[in-house]
VMD Tcl script that draws the C-alpha trace (Angstrom):
set ca {
  {-29.50 92.17 -11.88}
  {-28.57 93.72 -8.53}
  {-31.53 92.28 -6.73}
  {-30.72 88.79 -8.04}
  {-27.15 89.05 -6.79}
  {-28.36 90.08 -3.35}
  {-30.67 87.09 -3.11}
  {-27.89 84.80 -4.30}
  {-25.55 85.99 -1.56}
  {-28.23 85.49 1.07}
  {-28.84 81.96 -0.12}
  {-25.14 81.15 0.02}
  {-24.96 82.35 3.60}
  {-28.06 80.36 4.49}
  {-26.75 77.12 3.00}
  {-23.68 77.20 5.21}
  {-25.90 76.11 8.08}
  {-27.66 73.39 6.07}
  {-27.78 70.22 8.15}
  {-27.14 66.92 6.39}
  {-26.65 64.75 9.52}
  {-28.99 65.57 12.40}
  {-28.74 64.18 15.92}
  {-32.03 62.34 16.46}
  {-31.10 60.48 19.66}
  {-28.56 61.91 22.12}
  {-26.34 59.42 23.91}
  {-28.14 58.00 26.97}
  {-26.63 58.88 30.34}
  {-23.83 56.56 31.36}
  {-23.25 55.09 27.90}
  {-19.80 55.47 26.39}
  {-21.14 55.30 22.86}
  {-23.51 53.54 20.49}
  {-21.99 50.97 18.15}
  {-23.70 48.52 15.78}
  {-26.91 49.61 14.05}
  {-29.33 47.86 11.69}
  {-32.80 48.52 10.32}
  {-35.12 45.66 9.39}
  {-37.45 47.88 7.34}
  {-38.28 51.57 7.03}
  {-39.58 51.72 10.60}
  {-37.92 49.16 12.86}
  {-34.26 49.42 13.79}
  {-31.89 48.29 16.52}
  {-28.69 49.71 17.98}
  {-26.20 48.21 20.44}
  {-23.85 49.55 23.08}
  {-21.99 48.38 26.16}
  {-25.00 49.20 28.34}
  {-27.64 47.33 26.33}
  {-29.75 47.49 23.17}
  {-31.96 50.23 21.73}
  {-34.97 49.95 19.43}
  {-36.89 52.34 17.17}
  {-40.31 51.71 15.65}
  {-40.71 55.06 13.85}
  {-37.86 55.16 11.37}
  {-35.21 56.17 13.87}
  {-36.85 59.37 15.06}
  {-37.22 58.09 18.64}
  {-35.56 55.24 20.54}
  {-36.14 53.19 23.68}
  {-33.33 51.37 25.46}
  {-33.27 48.04 27.26}
  {-30.53 48.11 29.90}
  {-31.50 44.90 31.67}
  {-28.45 43.09 30.27}
  {-25.00 44.47 29.51}
  {-21.91 43.31 27.64}
  {-19.44 44.15 24.89}
  {-22.25 44.66 22.40}
  {-20.40 46.18 19.46}
  {-22.13 44.10 16.77}
  {-25.69 43.01 16.06}
  {-27.60 41.07 13.41}
  {-31.38 40.75 13.07}
  {-33.05 38.32 10.69}
  {-36.48 39.94 11.01}
  {-38.46 42.18 13.36}
  {-38.40 39.60 16.14}
  {-35.25 37.50 15.84}
  {-31.77 38.85 16.38}
  {-28.44 38.53 18.15}
  {-25.97 40.95 19.66}
  {-22.31 40.17 20.16}
  {-20.08 39.80 22.03}
  {-19.70 38.51 25.61}
  {-22.83 39.40 27.59}
  {-21.99 39.64 31.27}
  {-24.48 36.87 32.08}
  {-23.56 34.48 29.28}
  {-20.73 33.60 26.94}
  {-20.60 34.70 23.31}
  {-23.92 36.20 22.27}
  {-27.32 37.35 23.48}
  {-30.46 36.53 21.47}
  {-34.05 37.74 21.28}
  {-37.04 36.03 19.68}
  {-39.61 38.72 20.49}
  {-38.23 41.94 19.10}
  {-36.03 42.79 22.05}
  {-38.65 42.49 24.77}
  {-36.72 39.64 26.38}
  {-33.25 38.25 25.79}
  {-31.82 34.75 26.09}
  {-28.27 33.55 26.60}
  {-27.87 30.52 24.32}
  {-25.26 27.97 25.29}
  {-23.68 25.00 23.54}
  {-21.51 23.89 26.47}
  {-18.86 22.57 26.74}
  {-17.98 24.64 23.65}
  {-17.02 28.23 24.45}
  {-15.79 30.67 21.84}
  {-13.99 34.01 21.69}
  {-15.70 35.85 18.83}
  {-13.94 38.49 16.79}
  {-16.96 38.72 14.51}
  {-20.12 36.74 13.85}
  {-22.82 36.16 11.26}
  {-26.43 35.17 11.95}
  {-27.72 33.50 8.78}
  {-31.34 33.23 7.55}
  {-31.57 29.51 8.42}
  {-30.79 30.23 12.08}
  {-27.17 29.18 11.71}
  {-24.49 31.22 13.48}
  {-20.93 31.49 12.16}
  {-18.28 32.78 14.56}
  {-14.82 33.92 13.52}
  {-12.35 33.51 16.41}
  {-9.25 35.44 15.42}
  {-7.54 35.82 18.79}
  {-5.47 32.63 18.79}
  {-2.21 34.11 17.46}
  {-2.15 33.08 13.83}
  {-4.80 30.37 14.06}
  {-8.31 31.20 12.92}
  {-11.21 29.12 14.18}
  {-14.51 29.35 12.31}
  {-17.25 27.83 14.46}
  {-20.72 26.85 13.25}
  {-23.73 26.61 15.56}
  {-27.06 25.51 14.10}
  {-30.72 25.86 15.05}
  {-30.60 29.29 16.68}
  {-27.48 28.63 18.71}
  {-28.53 25.30 20.19}
  {-26.54 22.72 18.19}
  {-22.76 22.85 17.81}
  {-22.01 21.88 14.18}
  {-18.22 21.93 14.09}
  {-15.09 24.06 13.83}
  {-13.02 24.83 10.76}
  {-9.39 25.44 11.78}
  {-7.24 27.52 9.44}
  {-3.53 27.47 10.26}
  {-0.55 29.15 8.63}
  {-0.29 32.57 10.19}
  {-3.69 34.00 9.32}
  {-4.65 36.91 11.59}
  {-8.21 37.98 10.83}
  {-10.10 41.15 11.72}
  {-13.46 41.25 9.97}
  {-16.12 38.90 8.59}
  {-19.20 39.55 6.48}
  {-21.85 37.22 5.07}
  {-24.15 38.38 2.31}
  {-26.54 35.44 2.42}
  {-26.79 31.87 3.67}
  {-23.81 30.70 1.61}
  {-21.50 33.56 0.65}
  {-19.15 35.18 3.14}
  {-15.74 36.82 3.42}
  {-13.03 37.15 6.09}
  {-10.22 39.70 5.84}
  {-6.89 39.76 7.62}
  {-3.13 39.31 7.41}
  {-1.50 36.15 6.11}
  {2.10 35.64 7.22}
  {3.23 32.34 5.73}
  {4.05 33.84 2.31}
  {7.54 34.81 3.46}
  {6.85 38.51 3.08}
  {3.39 38.67 4.59}
  {0.43 40.43 3.06}
  {-3.26 41.13 3.27}
  {-5.73 38.42 2.40}
  {-9.46 38.00 1.93}
  {-10.84 34.47 2.02}
  {-14.24 33.48 0.64}
  {-16.81 30.80 1.33}
  {-19.72 29.78 -0.88}
  {-21.02 26.99 1.37}
  {-21.88 28.78 4.58}
  {-18.39 28.64 6.09}
  {-17.69 24.94 5.58}
  {-14.77 25.61 3.22}
  {-12.78 28.73 2.37}
  {-10.65 29.78 -0.60}
  {-7.99 32.47 -0.76}
  {-7.74 35.20 -3.39}
  {-4.66 35.49 -5.58}
  {-3.56 38.94 -4.39}
  {-1.40 39.64 -1.32}
  {-2.41 43.30 -1.58}
  {-5.78 44.44 -0.36}
  {-7.76 45.23 2.79}
  {-7.19 43.59 6.14}
  {-8.83 45.67 8.90}
  {-12.36 45.94 7.54}
  {-14.39 44.98 4.47}
  {-17.82 45.91 3.12}
  {-19.32 43.83 0.33}
  {-22.34 45.40 -1.34}
  {-22.86 42.30 -3.51}
  {-21.11 38.93 -3.78}
  {-18.86 40.28 -6.53}
  {-18.13 43.88 -5.48}
  {-16.49 44.80 -2.20}
  {-14.48 47.54 -0.52}
  {-12.07 47.64 2.40}
  {-9.14 49.41 4.00}
  {-5.79 48.76 5.66}
  {-3.77 50.45 8.38}
  {-1.60 52.07 5.72}
  {-4.03 54.66 4.39}
  {-5.19 52.53 1.47}
  {-8.78 52.09 0.38}
  {-9.34 49.04 -1.82}
  {-11.98 47.72 -4.22}
  {-12.64 44.32 -5.77}
  {-14.96 43.49 -8.64}
  {-14.07 39.80 -8.97}
  {-15.15 38.14 -5.72}
  {-11.97 39.19 -3.83}
  {-9.65 37.43 -6.26}
  {-7.82 40.71 -6.83}
  {-7.98 44.16 -5.26}
  {-7.09 47.58 -6.66}
  {-6.34 50.70 -4.58}
  {-8.75 53.59 -4.99}
  {-7.42 57.09 -5.49}
  {-7.47 58.99 -2.21}
  {-6.21 62.56 -2.03}
  {-7.23 63.80 1.40}
  {-4.64 62.14 3.65}
  {-1.41 63.60 2.31}
  {0.67 65.18 5.06}
  {-2.18 64.85 7.56}
  {-0.82 63.65 10.93}
  {-2.54 60.66 12.43}
  {-4.75 59.94 9.42}
  {-6.48 56.57 9.30}
  {-9.67 54.97 8.10}
  {-12.11 54.06 10.87}
  {-15.07 52.60 8.92}
  {-16.12 51.62 5.41}
  {-19.77 50.94 4.54}
  {-21.40 50.50 1.13}
  {-25.14 50.42 0.64}
  {-24.79 49.18 -2.94}
  {-22.05 48.88 -5.55}
  {-21.78 52.65 -6.08}
  {-23.06 54.45 -2.96}
  {-21.01 54.22 0.20}
  {-19.35 56.00 3.10}
  {-16.02 56.05 4.90}
  {-15.26 57.44 8.34}
  {-11.78 58.93 8.66}
  {-9.80 60.00 11.70}
  {-7.00 62.55 11.62}
  {-5.28 65.36 13.43}
  {-4.39 66.20 17.01}
  {-6.61 65.82 18.96}
  {-8.56 63.12 17.15}
  {-10.96 64.48 14.59}
  {-13.44 62.43 12.56}
  {-15.08 63.01 9.20}
  {-17.73 61.15 7.24}
  {-17.31 61.12 3.47}
  {-19.64 59.79 0.78}
  {-19.24 58.46 -2.75}
  {-21.93 57.91 -5.36}
  {-19.67 56.54 -8.10}
  {-18.07 53.48 -6.57}
  {-15.20 55.29 -4.87}
  {-13.95 57.29 -7.86}
  {-14.52 60.51 -5.90}
  {-15.56 61.44 -2.37}
  {-17.35 64.37 -0.77}
  {-17.42 65.55 2.81}
  {-20.73 65.38 4.65}
  {-21.73 67.91 7.28}
  {-23.43 68.11 10.67}
  {-25.94 70.52 12.11}
  {-23.43 72.28 14.40}
  {-19.67 72.32 14.93}
  {-20.10 70.88 18.44}
  {-19.66 67.42 16.89}
  {-16.20 68.16 15.45}
  {-14.50 65.91 18.02}
  {-17.21 63.25 18.11}
  {-16.12 59.71 17.34}
  {-18.28 58.29 14.55}
  {-18.54 54.51 14.65}
  {-21.04 52.66 12.43}
  {-23.37 53.30 9.49}
  {-26.50 51.75 8.06}
  {-28.71 52.90 5.17}
  {-32.33 51.96 4.53}
  {-31.97 53.30 0.99}
  {-29.62 55.68 -0.81}
  {-31.16 58.67 0.99}
  {-32.06 57.54 4.52}
  {-29.00 56.59 6.56}
  {-28.02 56.36 10.22}
  {-24.72 56.98 11.98}
  {-23.75 55.88 15.49}
  {-21.26 57.77 17.60}
  {-20.12 58.82 21.05}
  {-22.73 61.60 20.86}
  {-25.70 59.40 19.96}
  {-27.50 58.52 16.72}
  {-27.48 60.76 13.65}
  {-29.87 60.53 10.70}
  {-29.90 61.94 7.19}
  {-32.82 61.88 4.77}
  {-30.92 63.05 1.69}
  {-28.06 60.55 1.71}
  {-25.91 63.23 3.32}
  {-25.68 64.59 -0.21}
  {-25.75 68.11 -1.47}
  {-28.71 70.45 -1.19}
  {-30.18 71.84 -4.40}
  {-31.31 75.36 -3.51}
  {-33.87 77.46 -5.38}
  {-32.52 81.03 -5.39}
  {-35.05 83.79 -5.99}
  {-34.03 86.42 -8.54}
  {-36.05 89.24 -10.03}
  {-35.49 88.41 -13.69}
  {-35.61 84.60 -13.79}
  {-37.96 83.72 -10.96}
  {-35.78 80.95 -9.56}
  {-32.53 79.17 -10.25}
  {-31.77 75.51 -9.55}
  {-28.17 75.39 -8.39}
  {-26.10 72.80 -6.58}
  {-23.72 73.68 -3.76}
  {-20.72 71.37 -3.36}
  {-18.29 71.45 -0.43}
  {-14.69 70.81 -1.41}
  {-13.45 68.08 0.99}
  {-9.83 69.15 0.57}
  {-10.47 72.77 1.61}
  {-13.03 74.83 3.49}
  {-14.45 76.28 0.26}
  {-17.90 75.83 -1.23}
  {-18.43 75.37 -4.98}
  {-21.62 76.61 -6.64}
  {-22.57 74.83 -9.87}
  {-25.31 75.53 -12.36}
  {-24.85 79.24 -13.16}
  {-23.73 78.34 -16.69}
  {-27.32 77.31 -17.39}
  {-28.39 80.94 -16.89}
  {-26.02 83.00 -19.08}
  {-28.09 86.15 -18.74}
}
mol new
graphics top color blue
foreach p $ca { graphics top sphere $p radius 0.5 }
foreach p [lrange $ca 0 end-1] q [lrange $ca 1 end] { graphics top cylinder $p $q radius 0.2 }
display resetview
């Protein structure tokens, strides 16, 4: 079996350089980073940054950038190939910038005399825009603008010490806002829910849960995190939240969550930041947060890169924005299954797992070949 052992060792060395995330678009000159990203279908995607908006028509392999207009474009939402918005605060307008022709030209819609300070926004299929204004010191304003940002429809004012940070709509009616609620006497996290497009909101029963960011993969199932190293999950429409087990932040200086994104109820990612200087990792789960695995990059030159946003077309094809550019994976950033040539058996199908808590690699599948 000597020859088989030699081939096995060679394969193990080779897999150390296996690239799960590959840089497909380096950061354009003069850009500080790329932020929000979304794909409309398998081919057409958009990305935003402070210098403008980028577009791909070949599945993210190449990108072109429109730098005609600039602003704090950290978020974007497209309804289809042609119609989309980026937020927030274009230099030439107020809250948002909108395109109706796939990014060829951009408009600056205005509903003066109403001006808003968006923390987050949702662009709904009917053409309605919902803006969460969370910068008023314990007063949250939820503004509604109809007909592709041409008709002001009203403001829902929520008082009582609610400081909000994130908003997500799943469809025309169902949306969530997460934040801190301070009129309970002791304070606590809160997630509020609407089922009528933002007209009314209800509060969950738990004062424990996420506040900084949420990611709902379906109306019932959602995930989120807090500043205190907790990752949370709900399976009852944000009525209650339970903390997920997390074992990789113990005694790690400066650890925090920087992003949570779930493609569906079981497959999702988190971006974590830790160490001195800042160091970022991207981890993936395929079982609804019960366990997590580290994903890897093509070279170690990205060890100090800030990773920012994620979007998946399916469980395998995903994109990651960063201060280095746009990364892509075509295997879900999962584990490679390597055929290892051996003299006796012809080939072995084994799975190589990185241990996220150490720098070790775990090879599984040898038990299937006892000889």
